[in-house]
Legacy VTK file of the C-alpha trace (Angstrom):
# vtk DataFile Version 3.0
C-alpha trace
ASCII
DATASET POLYDATA
POINTS 213 float
-49.206 48.731 13.854
-46.381 46.782 15.512
-49.004 45.127 17.709
-50.542 43.689 14.664
-47.407 42.669 12.603
-46.508 40.544 16.219
-50.066 38.650 15.899
-49.450 38.313 12.423
-46.581 36.238 12.887
-47.633 34.678 15.740
-50.863 33.045 13.352
-48.319 32.121 10.823
-45.810 30.301 13.187
-48.651 28.344 14.761
-49.995 27.670 11.438
-46.401 26.296 10.403
-45.463 24.237 13.528
-49.411 22.763 13.234
-48.863 21.647 9.309
-45.233 19.912 10.145
-46.947 18.057 13.135
-49.708 16.895 10.562
-47.101 16.083 7.997
-44.603 13.928 10.266
-46.752 13.354 13.192
-44.920 12.751 16.796
-41.826 11.166 16.892
-41.076 7.969 18.694
-37.997 5.828 18.871
-37.536 2.197 17.839
-34.841 -0.252 18.262
-34.100 -3.929 18.189
-32.023 -5.003 21.287
-29.479 -7.708 21.187
-32.020 -10.934 21.285
-33.573 -8.971 18.440
-36.605 -7.741 20.347
-38.363 -4.761 19.184
-38.839 -1.812 21.356
-40.563 1.709 21.272
-39.910 4.744 23.536
-41.112 8.571 23.582
-37.931 9.526 24.993
-34.018 8.223 23.767
-32.735 5.833 25.973
-29.421 4.628 26.382
-30.094 1.230 25.295
-31.576 2.802 21.767
-28.226 4.405 21.590
-26.085 1.360 21.743
-28.286 -0.872 18.978
-28.849 1.966 16.827
-32.468 2.945 16.526
-35.141 4.330 13.920
-37.064 7.599 14.474
-40.778 6.696 14.037
-43.563 8.905 13.221
-47.227 8.097 14.342
-48.317 6.717 11.241
-45.309 4.057 11.629
-43.121 5.503 9.066
-39.435 5.557 9.419
-38.303 9.181 8.703
-34.386 8.799 9.831
-32.217 5.852 10.698
-29.417 6.165 13.325
-27.072 3.627 13.486
-25.548 2.373 16.719
-22.402 3.969 18.290
-19.456 2.066 17.633
-16.705 1.393 20.572
-13.407 2.515 20.684
-12.132 -0.821 19.438
-14.475 -1.029 16.434
-13.826 2.542 15.740
-9.943 2.053 15.146
-10.794 -1.552 13.495
-13.067 0.754 11.074
-10.549 3.509 10.663
-7.736 0.874 10.028
-9.574 -1.098 7.333
-10.513 2.379 5.588
-6.743 3.183 5.536
-5.834 -0.170 4.011
-8.570 0.336 1.363
-7.501 3.591 0.490
-3.752 2.033 0.196
-4.938 -0.658 -2.315
-7.008 2.188 -4.287
-3.910 4.221 -4.234
-1.419 1.295 -5.463
-3.796 0.076 -8.084
-4.236 3.861 -9.400
-0.197 3.994 -9.503
-0.017 0.911 -11.347
-2.607 1.960 -13.663
-0.793 5.459 -14.232
2.468 3.107 -14.616
1.043 1.061 -17.202
-0.680 4.121 -19.434
3.086 5.876 -19.321
4.679 2.696 -20.422
2.407 2.302 -23.451
3.153 5.729 -24.267
6.909 5.434 -23.736
6.875 2.545 -25.872
4.296 2.295 -29.074
5.697 -1.250 -30.130
7.046 -4.340 -28.433
10.302 -4.039 -30.161
11.027 -1.032 -28.194
9.971 -1.919 -25.264
12.128 -5.339 -25.408
15.081 -2.778 -26.121
14.393 -0.881 -22.832
14.405 -4.503 -21.199
17.725 -5.142 -22.708
19.507 -2.004 -21.652
18.266 -2.809 -17.850
20.055 -5.912 -17.957
23.023 -4.784 -19.667
23.761 -2.545 -16.725
23.562 -4.952 -14.284
25.874 -7.393 -16.841
28.006 -4.334 -16.694
28.143 -3.955 -12.747
28.693 -7.601 -12.566
31.631 -7.788 -14.870
33.276 -4.925 -12.698
32.976 -6.824 -9.661
34.159 -9.940 -11.581
37.305 -8.140 -12.269
37.589 -6.760 -9.044
37.042 -10.082 -7.140
40.094 -11.669 -9.309
42.316 -8.639 -8.288
41.420 -8.809 -4.887
41.979 -13.133 -5.009
45.278 -12.597 -6.331
46.712 -10.141 -3.483
45.271 -12.392 -0.842
47.129 -15.444 -2.614
50.512 -13.277 -3.096
50.130 -12.511 1.034
49.366 -16.269 1.581
52.271 -17.449 -0.404
54.796 -15.076 1.560
53.437 -16.625 4.830
53.719 -19.824 3.440
57.665 -19.264 2.569
58.163 -17.709 5.838
56.755 -20.876 7.591
58.716 -23.155 5.549
61.964 -21.189 6.124
60.792 -21.370 9.797
60.381 -17.921 10.176
58.018 -16.544 12.383
55.265 -14.615 10.276
54.854 -11.265 11.736
51.950 -9.613 12.766
51.530 -7.060 10.273
51.404 -9.702 7.400
49.023 -11.919 9.809
46.937 -8.628 9.871
47.070 -7.658 6.051
45.600 -11.693 5.253
42.883 -11.197 7.948
42.083 -7.900 5.926
42.416 -9.040 2.412
40.109 -12.022 3.274
37.595 -9.318 4.606
37.957 -7.525 1.024
37.639 -10.986 -0.919
34.228 -11.723 1.254
32.731 -8.409 0.511
33.549 -8.824 -3.336
32.091 -12.302 -3.323
28.819 -11.112 -1.642
28.364 -8.166 -3.783
28.740 -10.663 -6.650
26.186 -12.880 -5.590
23.854 -10.103 -4.851
24.402 -8.596 -8.492
23.647 -12.236 -10.029
20.712 -12.865 -8.151
19.262 -9.399 -8.693
19.944 -10.345 -12.780
17.950 -13.638 -12.136
15.470 -11.826 -10.497
15.156 -9.234 -13.065
14.964 -11.466 -16.075
12.053 -12.850 -14.058
10.309 -9.684 -13.846
10.646 -8.811 -17.268
8.979 -12.039 -18.867
6.002 -10.838 -16.445
6.346 -7.250 -17.715
6.676 -8.169 -21.199
3.311 -10.809 -20.907
1.657 -7.758 -19.191
2.681 -5.345 -22.222
0.914 -7.659 -24.544
-1.888 -8.003 -22.785
-2.470 -4.152 -22.791
-1.473 -3.479 -26.398
-3.811 -6.077 -27.627
-6.472 -4.654 -25.382
-5.460 -1.583 -26.812
-6.440 -2.574 -30.208
-9.547 -4.180 -29.578
-12.485 -1.436 -30.967
-13.959 0.784 -28.826
-17.547 -0.056 -27.859
LINES 1 214
213 0 1 2 3 4 5 6 7 8 9 10 11 12 13 14 15 16 17 18 19 20 21 22 23 24 25 26 27 28 29 30 31 32 33 34 35 36 37 38 39 40 41 42 43 44 45 46 47 48 49 50 51 52 53 54 55 56 57 58 59 60 61 62 63 64 65 66 67 68 69 70 71 72 73 74 75 76 77 78 79 80 81 82 83 84 85 86 87 88 89 90 91 92 93 94 95 96 97 98 99 100 101 102 103 104 105 106 107 108 109 110 111 112 113 114 115 116 117 118 119 120 121 122 123 124 125 126 127 128 129 130 131 132 133 134 135 136 137 138 139 140 141 142 143 144 145 146 147 148 149 150 151 152 153 154 155 156 157 158 159 160 161 162 163 164 165 166 167 168 169 170 171 172 173 174 175 176 177 178 179 180 181 182 183 184 185 186 187 188 189 190 191 192 193 194 195 196 197 198 199 200 201 202 203 204 205 206 207 208 209 210 211 212
């Protein structure tokens, strides 16, 4: 009984392989070299793998295409390009999400303008505080310079501690002036950005108002 089953299984296997061979035919390899010339081979060659190849049956039909192998430099370049494209897609998605949240948070233009003005008010408060501090530090520097000038007019040597205090105070004043310049530049930049953001907000609201379809 066992022998009969083995014979039956062998017959089925041979029939299956025969049917597969009739459907696909004998596989050959076809490829084009660097000059564009076509080549065929019964076995896979190094040149075929270099340029990429097709699996062709005996009816001349391509049953599968295998692309050429990439060099290390090409793989690195492809990975870099894929990473850049993914980064662009993430950035675009982040912008889309931010714009969706913006429309949800500010249902009308007036509320959006109020939000923008609040941002400017915060910067203006920082500028005002820096201006007050700067005037105070400039006055302190002026007082130190006046003391040194009085000593020089009186032909009295200016002590080292006063010279050092003047140098230190000059540094404080310079730092405050630089801070004020940065804050003023930030305000100007913010005004420009807000103008663009408001224009974009209006575009989104107009598109949102368009009937669907």
